[in-house]
NUVEX-445939 format. One record per residue: residue in three letters; x, y, z of N, C-alpha, C in turn. Coordinates in steps of 0.2 Angstrom, whole numbers, padded with zeros to 4 digits, always signed. Layout:
<nodes>
ALAXYZXYZXYZ
...
</nodes>
This chain:
<nodes>
MET-0099-0034+0170-0100-0034+0163-0094-0033+0159
PHE-0091-0028+0161-0083-0025+0159-0078-0032+0159
VAL-0076-0034+0165-0073-0039+0168-0075-0045+0163
ASP-0082-0047+0161-0084-0052+0153-0079-0048+0147
PHE-0080-0044+0147-0076-0041+0141-0067-0041+0139
PHE-0065-0041+0146-0058-0041+0146-0058-0048+0145
TYR-0060-0054+0147-0058-0061+0147-0063-0062+0139
LEU-0062-0060+0135-0068-0061+0128-0061-0056+0126
LEU-0059-0052+0126-0053-0050+0124-0047-0055+0125
ARG-0046-0056+0127-0042-0062+0130-0042-0069+0126
ASP-0049-0070+0125-0050-0076+0122-0050-0077+0116
HIS-0051-0070+0112-0048-0068+0106-0042-0068+0104
GLY-0037-0069+0108-0029-0068+0107-0027-0062+0109
LEU-0029-0056+0110-0025-0050+0112-0023-0049+0119
LYS-0017-0050+0118-0013-0050+0123-0014-0041+0129
VAL-0019-0041+0131-0024-0035+0137-0020-0037+0145
SER-0015-0033+0146-0012-0033+0153-0017-0030+0158
SER-0016-0032+0164-0021-0030+0169-0018-0022+0170
THR-0012-0018+0170-0012-0014+0169-0016-0007+0163
GLU-0017-0011+0157-0020-0009+0152-0027-0007+0153
TRP-0030-0014+0157-0036-0014+0159-0040-0009+0165
LEU-0034-0009+0170-0035-0005+0175-0037+0005+0173
THR-0031+0005+0166-0029+0012+0165-0037+0013+0161
LEU-0040+0010+0158-0046+0009+0154-0053+0010+0161
MET-0052+0008+0166-0057+0008+0170-0056+0014+0174
GLN-0048+0014+0174-0048+0025+0177-0051+0028+0173
ALA-0050+0028+0166-0054+0032+0159-0061+0033+0162
LEU-0064+0026+0162-0071+0027+0163-0075+0030+0168
ALA-0067+0028+0176-0073+0033+0181-0070+0039+0179
GLN-0068+0041+0176-0067+0049+0176-0071+0052+0169
GLY-0075+0048+0166-0080+0052+0163-0078+0052+0156
HIS-0072+0048+0154-0069+0048+0147-0074+0045+0141
ALA-0078+0041+0145-0082+0036+0139-0089+0041+0138
ARG-0093+0044+0141-0098+0048+0141-0104+0046+0141
ALA-0103+0040+0145-0109+0035+0142-0109+0033+0134
ASP-0106+0034+0130-0108+0032+0124-0103+0026+0122
LEU-0108+0021+0117-0105+0017+0117-0099+0016+0111
ASN-0101+0022+0106-0097+0022+0100-0090+0025+0102
THR-0089+0030+0109-0084+0034+0111-0081+0027+0116
PHE-0083+0024+0119-0080+0018+0122-0078+0013+0117
TYR-0080+0013+0111-0075+0008+0106-0068+0009+0104
HIS-0068+0015+0104-0063+0020+0101-0057+0021+0107
LEU-0060+0022+0113-0056+0021+0120-0051+0017+0119
ALA-0056+0009+0122-0054+0003+0124-0050+0002+0117
ARG-0050+0003+0112-0045+0000+0106-0040+0004+0106
SER-0037+0011+0107-0032+0015+0109-0028+0014+0116
LEU-0032+0010+0119-0028+0007+0126-0026+0002+0126
LEU-0030-0003+0125-0029-0011+0122-0027-0014+0120
VAL-0026-0011+0112-0025-0015+0106-0017-0011+0105
LYS-0013-0016+0103-0006-0014+0104-0001-0011+0098
ARG-0006-0014+0091-0004-0015+0084-0010-0014+0081
GLU-0008-0013+0073-0014-0010+0069-0016-0016+0065
SER-0013-0022+0066-0015-0029+0064-0019-0031+0069
GLU-0019-0029+0074-0024-0033+0079-0031-0027+0079
TYR-0031-0023+0074-0037-0021+0075-0044-0025+0074
ASP-0042-0029+0069-0049-0032+0067-0050-0039+0070
THR-0044-0041+0075-0048-0046+0080-0050-0043+0087
TYR-0050-0036+0087-0053-0031+0092-0061-0030+0090
ASP-0062-0028+0085-0069-0027+0078-0074-0034+0083
ARG-0070-0041+0081-0074-0045+0079-0076-0048+0087
ALA-0070-0047+0092-0073-0047+0099-0078-0043+0100
PHE-0077-0037+0099-0081-0030+0102-0090-0033+0099
ALA-0090-0032+0091-0096-0035+0090-0097-0039+0094
SER-0095-0045+0095-0099-0052+0097-0099-0050+0103
PHE-0096-0047+0110-0098-0044+0113-0103-0040+0117
PHE-0106-0036+0110-0109-0029+0113-0118-0031+0110
ALA-0117-0036+0103-0122-0037+0097-0123-0043+0097
GLY-0118-0047+0097-0118-0057+0093-0123-0056+0091
ILE-0122-0052+0084-0124-0054+0077-0122-0052+0072
GLU-0118-0045+0073-0112-0043+0067-0106-0048+0066
THR-0106-0055+0070-0100-0059+0069-0103-0063+0062
ALA-0107-0063+0061-0108-0067+0054-0106-0066+0050
ASP-0101-0071+0045-0099-0069+0039-0102-0066+0035
ILE-0098-0060+0033-0101-0058+0026-0094-0058+0020
SER-0098-0061+0016-0093-0063+0009-0091-0058+0005
GLU-0085-0057+0001-0083-0054-0004-0088-0051-0009
GLU-0094-0055-0010-0098-0054-0015-0104-0050-0012
LEU-0104-0051-0006-0112-0047-0005-0105-0040-0002
ALA-0100-0039+0001-0097-0034+0002-0097-0030-0005
ALA-0095-0032-0011-0097-0029-0019-0101-0026-0017
TRP-0107-0029-0018-0115-0026-0020-0116-0020-0015
LEU-0113-0020-0010-0116-0015-0005-0111-0006-0007
GLU-0105-0008-0011-0103-0002-0013-0108+0000-0018
ASN-0106+0008-0018-0107+0014-0023-0117+0012-0022
PRO-0118+0014-0015-0124+0013-0013-0128+0018-0018
ILE-0137+0015-0018-0140+0021-0021-0143+0024-0015
LEU-0144+0030-0014-0147+0033-0009-0156+0035-0008
PRO-0158+0036-0004-0164+0034-0001-0167+0039-0004
ASN-0176+0040-0006-0179+0046-0004-0186+0041-0002
ILE-0185+0044+0007-0191+0040+0010-0195+0046+0012
SER-0201+0044+0011-0206+0050+0014-0208+0047+0020
ASP-0213+0055+0024-0212+0054+0033-0217+0047+0032
GLU-0223+0045+0028-0226+0043+0030-0224+0035+0028
ASP-0217+0033+0023-0215+0027+0025-0212+0026+0029
ARG-0210+0033+0033-0205+0031+0038-0211+0028+0045
ALA-0214+0032+0045-0221+0030+0050-0224+0023+0050
LYS-0222+0019+0045-0225+0010+0044-0219+0005+0046
MET-0214+0009+0048-0207+0006+0050-0209+0001+0055
ARG-0208-0004+0055-0209-0007+0063-0203-0010+0066
ALA-0201-0009+0074-0193-0010+0075-0195-0017+0077
PHE-0188-0018+0075-0187-0029+0076-0183-0027+0085
ASP-0183-0032+0088-0180-0034+0094-0175-0038+0091
LEU-0168-0037+0096-0162-0040+0095-0163-0049+0092
ASP-0166-0053+0094-0167-0060+0092-0169-0061+0085
GLU-0175-0055+0084-0178-0057+0078-0174-0052+0072
LEU-0168-0047+0072-0163-0047+0069-0159-0051+0068
ALA-0157-0055+0073-0151-0059+0072-0156-0068+0068
ALA-0160-0068+0068-0164-0074+0065-0162-0071+0057
ARG-0167-0065+0055-0168-0066+0048-0163-0063+0046
PHE-0156-0060+0048-0151-0058+0045-0148-0066+0044
ARG-0147-0070+0047-0143-0075+0045-0147-0080+0039
GLU-0154-0077+0038-0157-0081+0033-0156-0079+0027
LEU-0155-0073+0026-0154-0069+0019-0147-0070+0021
LEU-0143-0069+0023-0135-0072+0019-0134-0078+0017
ALA-0139-0083+0019-0139-0089+0016-0144-0088+0009
GLU-0150-0084+0009-0154-0084+0004-0152-0080-0001
GLN-0149-0074+0000-0148-0070-0004-0141-0071-0010
LYS-0145-0068-0018-0140-0071-0022-0138-0065-0027
GLU-0141-0061-0025-0138-0054-0031-0140-0048-0027
ARG-0137-0042-0030-0138-0036-0029-0144-0033-0027
HIS-0145-0030-0022-0153-0026-0021-0149-0019-0018
ASP-0156-0013-0020-0157-0007-0018-0164-0004-0017
GLY-0164-0001-0013-0168+0004-0012-0176-0003-0009
GLY-0174-0009-0008-0180-0012-0005-0181-0012+0002
ASN-0187-0016+0003-0186-0018+0011-0187-0023+0014
ARG-0183-0028+0011-0183-0033+0013-0176-0038+0012
TRP-0172-0036+0007-0164-0039+0007-0162-0036+0010
ILE-0155-0037+0012-0148-0033+0014-0146-0028+0005
GLY-0145-0022+0008-0145-0020+0001-0143-0013+0003
THR-0144-0008-0001-0143-0001+0001-0149+0003-0002
GLY-0150+0010+0001-0157+0014+0002-0162+0009+0005
GLY-0166+0013+0004-0174+0009+0004-0173+0012+0011
THR-0179+0004+0014-0181+0003+0021-0179-0004+0026
SER-0174-0007+0020-0176-0014+0023-0169-0012+0031
PRO-0170-0018+0035-0169-0017+0041-0160-0019+0040
PHE-0158-0023+0035-0152-0024+0035-0149-0019+0027
GLY-0142-0016+0028-0138-0014+0022-0138-0009+0026
HIS-0135-0001+0020-0134+0002+0021-0135+0008+0019
GLY-0137+0014+0021-0138+0021+0015-0146+0022+0016
GLY-0150+0019+0020-0156+0016+0020-0158+0021+0026
GLU-0164+0019+0029-0166+0020+0037-0170+0014+0039
HIS-0171+0013+0045-0174+0010+0048-0174+0011+0054
PRO-0178+0010+0061-0176+0010+0066-0174+0006+0072
SER-0175-0001+0067-0169-0005+0070-0166-0008+0066
GLY-0160-0007+0063-0157-0011+0057-0152-0012+0060
VAL-0148-0016+0054-0140-0017+0056-0137-0015+0049
ARG-0131-0011+0050-0129-0007+0045-0123-0015+0042
VAL-0122-0013+0038-0118-0020+0035-0114-0015+0027
GLY-0107-0015+0029-0103-0010+0026-0104-0003+0026
GLY-0104+0002+0021-0104+0008+0019-0102+0012+0027
GLY-0103+0019+0027-0101+0024+0031-0108+0025+0038
SER-0106+0025+0044-0110+0025+0050-0112+0033+0048
ARG-0120+0033+0050-0124+0041+0050-0126+0040+0058
GLY-0128+0036+0059-0129+0034+0067-0125+0033+0075
ARG-0119+0032+0069-0112+0030+0076-0114+0027+0080
SER-0116+0021+0077-0117+0017+0083-0110+0011+0082
ALA-0106+0011+0089-0102+0006+0089-0101+0000+0086
VAL-0105-0004+0090-0108-0011+0087-0107-0013+0079
GLN-0112-0007+0074-0110-0011+0068-0103-0007+0065
VAL-0100-0002+0069-0093+0001+0067-0089-0006+0066
ALA-0089-0010+0074-0086-0013+0075-0087-0021+0069
GLY-0093-0021+0065-0097-0028+0063-0094-0026+0056
ALA-0093-0020+0053-0091-0020+0048-0085-0021+0045
ARG-0080-0023+0050-0074-0026+0051-0069-0021+0046
ARG-0071-0015+0047-0066-0010+0040-0058-0011+0043
TYR-0056-0014+0047-0048-0016+0046-0047-0022+0046
ARG-0050-0027+0042-0048-0035+0040-0042-0033+0034
ASN-0042-0028+0034-0036-0028+0029-0029-0027+0033
LEU-0031-0026+0038-0023-0026+0042-0023-0031+0045
ARG-0024-0036+0044-0025-0045+0046-0017-0046+0048
SER-0012-0048+0050-0006-0050+0051-0004-0055+0045
ASP-0009-0059+0041-0010-0064+0036-0010-0060+0029
ARG-0011-0053+0029-0014-0049+0023-0006-0046+0023
ILE-0006-0044+0014+0000-0042+0012+0001-0032+0015
LEU+0006-0031+0014+0010-0024+0018+0008-0020+0014
ASP+0007-0014+0017+0008-0007+0015+0015-0005+0017
THR+0017+0001+0011+0024+0004+0012+0023+0006+0020
ARG+0018+0009+0024+0020+0011+0031+0021+0005+0034
GLN+0019+0001+0035+0021-0007+0039+0027-0008+0039
ILE+0030-0008+0031+0035-0013+0030+0041-0006+0031
SER+0038+0001+0032+0045+0005+0036+0046+0005+0042
LEU+0041+0002+0045+0039+0001+0054+0042-0006+0055
ALA+0043-0011+0051+0046-0018+0053+0052-0016+0051
LEU+0055-0012+0046+0062-0011+0045+0065-0007+0050
ARG+0061-0003+0053+0066+0002+0058+0068-0002+0063
ARG+0063-0008+0066+0066-0013+0071+0073-0016+0070
LEU+0074-0016+0061+0082-0018+0060+0086-0014+0062
LYS+0091-0014+0067+0095-0010+0071+0102-0015+0074
ARG+0106-0010+0074+0111-0013+0077+0116-0007+0079
LEU+0115-0003+0086+0118+0002+0088+0124+0001+0089
ASP+0128+0007+0088+0135+0008+0089+0136+0017+0092
LYS+0140+0015+0098+0141+0024+0098+0146+0025+0095
ASP+0145+0032+0094+0147+0036+0089+0150+0043+0089
GLU+0155+0046+0086+0157+0051+0091+0153+0058+0089
GLY+0154+0062+0094+0150+0068+0093+0147+0071+0101
PRO+0144+0076+0100+0138+0078+0107+0137+0073+0111
GLU+0135+0074+0115+0129+0068+0117+0125+0069+0119
GLU+0120+0064+0118+0113+0066+0117+0108+0063+0122
LEU+0103+0064+0124+0097+0061+0127+0095+0054+0126
ASP+0097+0050+0132+0098+0041+0130+0089+0042+0134
LEU+0085+0039+0130+0078+0041+0133+0077+0034+0137
GLU+0080+0028+0136+0078+0022+0138+0083+0022+0144
ASP+0088+0023+0146+0091+0023+0151+0088+0030+0156
THR+0086+0034+0154+0082+0039+0157+0077+0038+0161
ILE+0073+0033+0157+0067+0029+0158+0068+0025+0164
ASP+0073+0021+0164+0076+0017+0168+0077+0018+0174
GLN+0081+0025+0175+0084+0027+0181+0080+0031+0183
SER+0074+0033+0180+0071+0037+0183+0064+0030+0186
ALA+0064+0025+0183+0059+0022+0187+0063+0019+0193
LYS+0069+0019+0194+0072+0016+0201+0073+0022+0206
ASN+0072+0026+0203+0071+0033+0208+0064+0034+0210
GLY+0059+0030+0210+0053+0029+0213+0050+0035+0210
GLY+0053+0037+0200+0046+0041+0198+0050+0048+0197
GLU+0056+0049+0200+0059+0056+0201+0063+0057+0196
ILE+0060+0061+0191+0067+0061+0186+0072+0062+0184
GLU+0076+0057+0182+0087+0060+0181+0086+0059+0173
LEU+0088+0063+0171+0090+0063+0164+0097+0058+0163
VAL+0098+0054+0158+0103+0052+0158+0108+0054+0148
PHE+0112+0057+0149+0116+0058+0142+0120+0053+0139
GLY+0123+0053+0136+0128+0048+0133+0130+0051+0125
PRO+0134+0047+0123+0137+0048+0116+0131+0045+0112
PRO+0132+0048+0105+0125+0046+0102+0126+0039+0098
ARG+0120+0037+0097+0121+0028+0094+0120+0030+0087
ARG+0122+0026+0083+0122+0025+0076+0119+0018+0074
ASN+0114+0016+0070+0113+0010+0067+0117+0009+0063
ARG+0121+0004+0064+0128+0002+0059+0126-0003+0054
ILE+0119-0004+0054+0118-0009+0047+0118-0005+0040
LYS+0120-0010+0035+0122-0010+0030+0117-0015+0026
LEU+0113-0012+0024+0108-0017+0019+0109-0017+0011
LEU+0111-0024+0008+0107-0026+0002+0102-0028+0000
LEU+0095-0025-0003+0091-0027-0005+0089-0030-0013
LEU+0089-0036-0016+0091-0040-0022+0084-0040-0024
MET+0080-0038-0028+0073-0040-0029+0073-0043-0038
ASP+0070-0049-0038+0066-0053-0044+0061-0047-0046
VAL+0061-0046-0052+0057-0044-0056+0055-0046-0063
GLY+0048-0043-0066+0046-0048-0072+0045-0055-0072
GLY+0041-0057-0077+0037-0062-0078+0034-0065-0073
SER+0035-0070-0069+0031-0073-0062+0029-0066-0057
MET+0034-0062-0058+0034-0058-0053+0031-0052-0054
ASP+0027-0052-0059+0022-0046-0062+0017-0046-0057
PRO+0013-0051-0056+0008-0049-0051+0010-0046-0044
TYR+0014-0045-0043+0018-0043-0036+0020-0037-0037
THR+0020-0032-0041+0024-0028-0045+0021-0021-0040
HIS+0015-0021-0037+0014-0016-0034+0017-0018-0024
LEU+0017-0023-0023+0019-0026-0017+0026-0025-0016
CYS+0032-0025-0021+0039-0025-0023+0038-0018-0022
GLU+0035-0013-0025+0038-0007-0025+0036-0004-0018
ARG+0031-0005-0016+0030-0005-0007+0036-0006-0005
MET+0040-0013-0005+0046-0013-0002+0051-0011-0005
PHE+0050-0008-0008+0058-0005-0012+0057+0002-0009
SER+0051+0007-0011+0049+0012-0007+0053+0013-0002
ALA+0049+0009+0002+0050+0009+0012+0057+0006+0011
ALA+0059+0006+0010+0069+0001+0012+0074+0010+0009
HIS+0072+0010+0002+0074+0015+0000+0073+0023+0002
GLY+0066+0024+0006+0068+0029+0011+0067+0030+0019
ALA+0070+0023+0019+0073+0025+0027+0079+0025+0025
ASN+0080+0030+0032+0087+0035+0032+0090+0032+0039
HIS+0090+0027+0042+0092+0025+0049+0098+0019+0047
PHE+0099+0017+0043+0104+0012+0038+0111+0016+0038
LYS+0117+0011+0041+0123+0017+0038+0124+0015+0031
LYS+0120+0009+0027+0122+0010+0020+0116+0006+0017
PHE+0114+0008+0012+0110+0006+0008+0111+0003+0002
GLU+0111-0003-0001+0111-0003-0010+0105-0008-0010
HIS+0104-0008-0019+0099-0011-0020+0101-0013-0028
ARG+0100-0019-0029+0101-0022-0036+0093-0028-0038
PHE+0093-0027-0044+0089-0031-0046+0091-0038-0051
PHE+0085-0043-0053+0088-0048-0056+0082-0050-0061
HIS+0084-0058-0062+0076-0058-0068+0076-0069-0065
ASN+0071-0069-0058+0072-0076-0059+0079-0079-0055
CYS+0083-0078-0053+0088-0080-0050+0095-0075-0053
VAL+0099-0074-0048+0106-0070-0047+0110-0074-0053
TYR+0112-0072-0058+0118-0073-0063+0124-0072-0061
ARG+0129-0069-0066+0133-0068-0066+0135-0057-0066
ARG+0128-0055-0067+0128-0049-0066+0121-0047-0064
LEU+0122-0042-0058+0115-0036-0056+0115-0031-0058
TYR+0108-0028-0059+0106-0023-0062+0104-0017-0058
THR+0107-0011-0059+0103-0006-0056+0096-0002-0059
ASP+0096-0004-0066+0090-0002-0071+0090-0009-0074
MET+0084-0011-0076+0083-0020-0079+0081-0016-0086
GLN+0078-0010-0088+0075-0011-0094+0083-0006-0097
THR+0087-0002-0096+0092-0002-0100+0097-0006-0098
MET+0098-0010-0094+0102-0018-0092+0107-0014-0091
LYS+0109-0008-0084+0113-0006-0081+0115-0009-0076
GLY+0122-0010-0075+0122-0016-0070+0129-0016-0068
GLU+0132-0018-0064+0137-0023-0065+0140-0031-0063
PRO+0144-0034-0064+0143-0041-0060+0144-0042-0054
THR+0140-0049-0055+0139-0051-0048+0145-0050-0043
GLY+0151-0055-0048+0159-0054-0043+0160-0047-0040
GLU+0160-0042-0043+0159-0037-0041+0157-0034-0035
MET+0152-0036-0037+0147-0034-0030+0149-0037-0026
LEU+0150-0044-0024+0152-0048-0019+0158-0046-0017
LYS+0162-0043-0020+0169-0039-0016+0167-0033-0012
LYS+0161-0030-0014+0160-0024-0009+0157-0027-0002
LEU+0156-0034-0003+0151-0035+0006+0155-0041+0009
ASP+0153-0041+0013+0157-0046+0019+0152-0046+0026
HIS+0155-0048+0030+0150-0053+0036+0145-0046+0040
THR+0148-0038+0037+0146-0036+0042+0138-0032+0037
TRP+0137-0033+0030+0132-0033+0027+0125-0036+0031
THR+0121-0035+0028+0114-0039+0026+0112-0038+0021
VAL+0109-0045+0019+0107-0045+0011+0098-0048+0013
VAL+0093-0045+0009+0087-0047+0008+0084-0047+0001
PHE+0083-0053-0001+0080-0055-0008+0073-0057-0007
VAL+0071-0053-0012+0063-0054-0013+0061-0055-0020
GLY+0059-0061-0019+0056-0065-0025+0051-0072-0025
ASP+0049-0073-0030+0046-0079-0029+0047-0085-0029
ALA+0055-0087-0031+0059-0092-0031+0058-0097-0037
TRP+0053-0095-0039+0049-0101-0044+0052-0101-0052
MET+0055-0103-0055+0057-0106-0060+0058-0113-0062
ALA+0060-0113-0069+0062-0120-0071+0068-0121-0068
PRO+0068-0128-0065+0075-0131-0061+0081-0130-0066
SER+0082-0130-0073+0087-0129-0075+0090-0123-0074
GLU+0086-0118-0074+0088-0111-0072+0092-0109-0066
LEU+0092-0115-0061+0093-0115-0056+0100-0118-0053
THR+0099-0125-0059+0105-0130-0057+0110-0130-0062
MET+0108-0128-0070+0112-0129-0076+0117-0121-0077
SER+0123-0126-0078+0126-0120-0083+0123-0119-0088
GLY+0122-0112-0090+0118-0110-0097+0112-0110-0096
GLY+0108-0112-0091+0101-0114-0091+0099-0106-0088
ALA+0101-0101-0088+0099-0094-0088+0090-0092-0093
ILE+0085-0091-0091+0080-0091-0095+0081-0088-0102
ASP+0086-0080-0101+0087-0076-0108+0092-0082-0113
PHE+0090-0081-0118+0094-0086-0125+0100-0083-0126
ASP+0102-0077-0125+0108-0075-0126+0111-0074-0120
TYR+0110-0076-0113+0114-0075-0107+0118-0080-0108
HIS+0122-0081-0107+0126-0089-0108+0127-0087-0100
ASN+0126-0090-0095+0129-0090-0090+0135-0101-0087
THR+0139-0097-0085+0144-0103-0085+0145-0104-0078
VAL+0142-0100-0071+0140-0102-0065+0133-0103-0066
THR+0130-0109-0061+0122-0108-0061+0120-0105-0054
GLY+0116-0102-0058+0109-0097-0053+0112-0099-0044
LEU+0110-0106-0044+0112-0110-0036+0119-0109-0033
GLN+0123-0108-0037+0131-0107-0035+0132-0101-0031
TRP+0127-0096-0037+0129-0090-0035+0125-0087-0028
LEU+0118-0089-0027+0116-0090-0023+0119-0093-0015
GLU+0124-0096-0016+0128-0098-0011+0135-0096-0010
ARG+0137-0093-0016+0143-0089-0015+0139-0082-0010
ILE+0132-0078-0011+0131-0075-0007+0129-0075-0001
ARG+0126-0081+0002+0124-0083+0007+0133-0085+0010
ARG+0138-0088+0010+0142-0089+0012+0148-0080+0014
ARG+0147-0077+0009+0150-0071+0008+0146-0067+0014
VAL+0140-0066+0014+0136-0063+0019+0129-0067+0023
PRO+0131-0072+0027+0129-0076+0030+0122-0072+0033
ASN+0122-0066+0037+0117-0064+0039+0111-0061+0034
SER+0107-0067+0029+0105-0064+0025+0097-0069+0023
ILE+0092-0066+0020+0087-0070+0021+0082-0068+0015
TRP+0078-0073+0014+0073-0073+0008+0064-0071+0008
LEU+0063-0066+0005+0055-0064+0007+0052-0067+0000
ASN+0046-0069+0002+0044-0074-0005+0037-0073-0004
PRO+0035-0067-0010+0026-0065-0009+0022-0070-0011
GLU+0024-0077-0014+0019-0082-0015+0017-0087-0006
PRO+0013-0087-0007+0010-0090+0001+0015-0098+0001
ALA+0014-0099+0008+0020-0104+0010+0016-0111+0007
GLY+0010-0109+0007+0008-0116+0007+0008-0119-0001
ARG+0012-0115-0006+0014-0115-0013+0022-0117-0015
TRP+0025-0118-0008+0033-0120-0008+0036-0127-0007
HIS+0032-0129-0014+0033-0135-0014+0038-0136-0019
GLU+0035-0132-0023+0039-0132-0030+0045-0135-0029
PRO+0048-0138-0035+0056-0137-0031+0062-0133-0031
THR+0062-0127-0036+0067-0122-0034+0066-0121-0029
ILE+0059-0117-0026+0058-0114-0019+0061-0119-0013
ARG+0060-0126-0016+0065-0131-0010+0072-0130-0010
LEU+0075-0129-0016+0083-0128-0016+0084-0123-0013
ILE+0080-0117-0015+0082-0109-0013+0082-0110-0004
ARG+0075-0112-0003+0073-0112+0005+0080-0116+0008
SER+0082-0123+0004+0090-0125+0009+0096-0122+0010
VAL+0096-0113+0005+0099-0111+0005+0099-0103+0011
PHE+0094-0102+0010+0092-0095+0015+0086-0097+0020
PRO+0085-0094+0025+0079-0094+0027+0073-0092+0023
MET+0068-0094+0023+0061-0090+0019+0058-0089+0022
PHE+0054-0082+0020+0048-0080+0025+0044-0076+0022
GLU+0036-0077+0021+0032-0074+0018+0033-0066+0017
LEU+0030-0063+0014+0030-0056+0013+0025-0053+0013
THR+0022-0054+0021+0017-0051+0025+0020-0048+0032
ILE+0014-0047+0035+0017-0043+0041+0020-0048+0044
ASP+0015-0054+0048+0019-0058+0051+0027-0060+0049
GLY+0028-0062+0041+0033-0064+0038+0039-0058+0040
LEU+0038-0053+0037+0044-0047+0040+0046-0049+0046
THR+0039-0047+0051+0044-0047+0056+0047-0050+0060
GLU+0047-0059+0058+0048-0063+0059+0057-0063+0057
ALA+0057-0061+0050+0063-0062+0047+0069-0055+0048
VAL+0064-0050+0050+0068-0044+0055+0070-0048+0062
ASP+0067-0052+0064+0068-0055+0070+0075-0058+0069
VAL+0077-0064+0063+0082-0068+0062+0087-0061+0061
LEU+0086-0056+0057+0092-0051+0054+0095-0048+0061
ARG+0092-0047+0065+0092-0044+0071+0096-0048+0076
GLY+0096-0057+0075+0101-0061+0080+0097-0062+0085
SER+0089-0062+0085+0086-0063+0090+0084-0072+0090
ARG+0084-0073+0081+0081-0079+0082+0087-0082+0076
PRO+0088-0090+0077+0092-0092+0071+0093-0091+0065
ASN+0096-0090+0061+0097-0088+0055+0099-0096+0051
ARG+0094-0100+0050+0096-0108+0049+0089-0107+0044
PRO+0094-0110+0036+0090-0111+0031+0085-0120+0033
VAL+0081-0122+0030+0077-0127+0029+0082-0132+0027
ALA+0084-0137+0030+0086-0144+0028+0081-0148+0021
THR+0084-0149+0016+0081-0152+0013+0083-0160+0011
</nodes>
């Protein structure tokens, strides 16, 4: 049974190694799951799943293997109906009348209701809803029900997996501050620094492994991250819908303490002759002065939708602000930054399916562009670290 589960996880795309699987088997042999499916759900996830973004995949695989019913798609509208449940008041007489269904009956009926139900229901005995004695929904009571949404009172692991509470952690979803911080933490270039020697954990592990497990502590000069990061962020206008996402990006970068240097500036639509530290008071400095501070040792990350009128990007005097007379085009400023700092990329909160717009295509010809998602930021960091080529898209 568990061998089939191993192959199912692999079929769903989870890279479960044989070592991790044997560790799980050893934990089961030692009684850590206590013959309890809910405990096994959490135990297996902790040992086999490496990233939070894979929790949703694990939930779908778990529900598929152990029940084969909660994999039915739950619409966003139905999920919204199940919020704020009306709690039941069920008598002992009502409980005695409830009939337990077998799994096949539940599966067939559940799929029928998913196709038929058109509105929210509370307190009933048939539809998917909250409260009441229906076998489907949550907040009610039934001897053989399927929980859809809500919190678990019976602690059924299959229902927990079916609820897919981690679907927002899929790698194609937008980031939260913690996920951005973890991605930026990988942005490192370590150099030896002066100072008292420190424990080198990686070398200690390697040397101990070579010694057959006998611990050998390895010490060396401290190593410091020499990355100098400049974050340039588009604000206002078409970026307003992404304000909260950009705030998370700014908070994560500003709160990081592992960079050698960190600077940030703001712009609107495109970089022109001036960059800002405060857009409300228009406090900032000439872009040319900022460029003088930069060289190839810096890393530049743009955040913006790259979506504007083509004239704003390609024409002298094309800036969207009427009183802002730029003699150098926005595209020329971007090209100057790219030449000055080759290790630079662009993060775009717009989905890649919309990148056919003319100005987005032009900016992609200057900078490698990535979606502002978990996968996109991971790919961008790999490029900035040098593990992947830093090449824009040819137009």
